[in-house]
C-alpha positions in Angstrom: -69.2 -16.3 -24.4 -66.6 -18.8 -22.4 -63.5 -17.3 -21.3 -60.5 -19.4 -19.8 -59.5 -19.1 -17.0 -57.1 -21.5 -15.6 -54.2 -22.4 -18.5 -51.2 -24.4 -17.3 -48.6 -25.3 -19.3 -48.2 -29.2 -19.6 -46.0 -31.9 -21.6 -45.7 -32.2 -25.1 -47.5 -29.4 -25.9 -50.5 -29.6 -24.5 -52.4 -27.0 -21.7 -54.8 -27.7 -18.7 -57.7 -25.5 -19.1 -60.4 -24.3 -16.9 -63.1 -21.9 -18.1 -65.4 -20.1 -16.7 -68.6 -22.3 -17.1 -66.6 -25.3 -15.9 -65.6 -26.5 -18.9 -61.6 -28.2 -18.0 -59.7 -30.6 -20.0 -56.4 -30.8 -21.6 -56.3 -28.8 -25.3 -53.4 -30.0 -27.5 -51.6 -27.3 -29.6 -49.1 -29.4 -31.1 -51.6 -30.4 -34.7 -51.4 -26.4 -34.9 -47.1 -25.6 -34.3 -47.0 -26.7 -38.2 -48.2 -23.1 -38.7 -46.0 -20.4 -39.2 -47.8 -17.8 -36.8 -47.1 -20.3 -34.1 -43.6 -21.4 -35.1 -42.0 -19.8 -32.1 -44.7 -22.1 -29.7 -42.1 -25.0 -30.4 -39.5 -23.7 -28.0 -40.5 -25.2 -24.9 -39.2 -22.3 -22.3 -41.5 -19.9 -24.6 -44.5 -22.0 -24.8 -44.4 -22.6 -20.9 -44.9 -18.6 -21.4 -48.9 -18.9 -21.9 -50.9 -17.4 -19.6 -55.2 -16.7 -20.3 -56.1 -13.4 -22.0 -59.3 -11.9 -24.2 -61.5 -15.1 -23.6 -58.7 -17.4 -24.6 -55.3 -18.1 -24.2 -51.7 -16.2 -24.9 -48.2 -15.4 -25.6 -46.2 -12.8 -25.6 -45.4 -12.4 -28.7 -49.8 -12.4 -29.4 -49.8 -16.0 -30.7 -53.6 -16.9 -29.2 -56.2 -18.9 -29.3 -59.7 -18.0 -28.6 -62.5 -20.1 -26.0 -64.4 -21.7 -28.8 -61.1 -23.3 -30.8 -60.0 -24.6 -26.9 -63.7 -25.9 -26.2 -64.1 -27.5 -29.7 -61.1 -29.4 -29.2 -61.1 -30.6 -25.7 -65.1 -31.6 -26.1 -65.1 -33.4 -29.7 -60.9 -35.1 -29.8 -60.8 -36.1 -26.2 -62.0 -39.4 -25.2 -65.7 -39.6 -23.6 -66.1 -40.6 -20.5 -69.1 -42.1 -21.0 -69.1 -45.7 -21.4 -70.0 -46.6 -24.8 -73.1 -48.2 -25.3 -71.5 -52.1 -26.1 -69.6 -51.5 -22.6 -72.6 -50.9 -21.0 -75.0 -53.1 -22.7 -71.9 -56.2 -21.8 -71.6 -54.7 -18.1 -75.9 -55.4 -18.1 -75.7 -58.5 -18.8 -73.1 -59.4 -16.3 -75.3 -58.0 -13.9 -78.1 -60.0 -14.2 -76.5 -63.2 -14.8 -75.2 -62.1 -11.4 -78.3 -61.9 -9.7 -79.6 -65.1 -11.6 -76.8 -67.5 -10.1 -77.8 -66.1 -6.4 -81.7 -66.5 -6.6 -81.0 -70.0 -7.8 -79.4 -70.6 -5.0 -82.5 -70.2 -3.0 
C-alpha cells in the first residue's frame, strides 16, 4: 500500500500530497466537508493541522483519509498533463504544414 509522506495544507481546503511511490498532486477536501465526520475541517486553523499518518492523512481529532482515496482523487479528478487526441493531431498537422512550406521554398 502506498503511503502519504507529505501533506501540506493549501488554501481553499486543498492539500499538496506526495506518496512513497512518487505520486504527487493536490487533494481537494471540499467535496467531503458536507459529511458530519468532517464538519470540523471547515475551521481553517484546524484544517491546517493535517499530517501524514497510517498510510493516509489525519487531523488531531482523528478525521482521516486513506491513501487509496487520496490517490484515486488525484488521478481521476485532476486535468491530465497529456494533450488530448485532438490537440496532438492539430499539432502534427501544423508541423507538417511548416515542413511542407520550407520544402517548397527550394
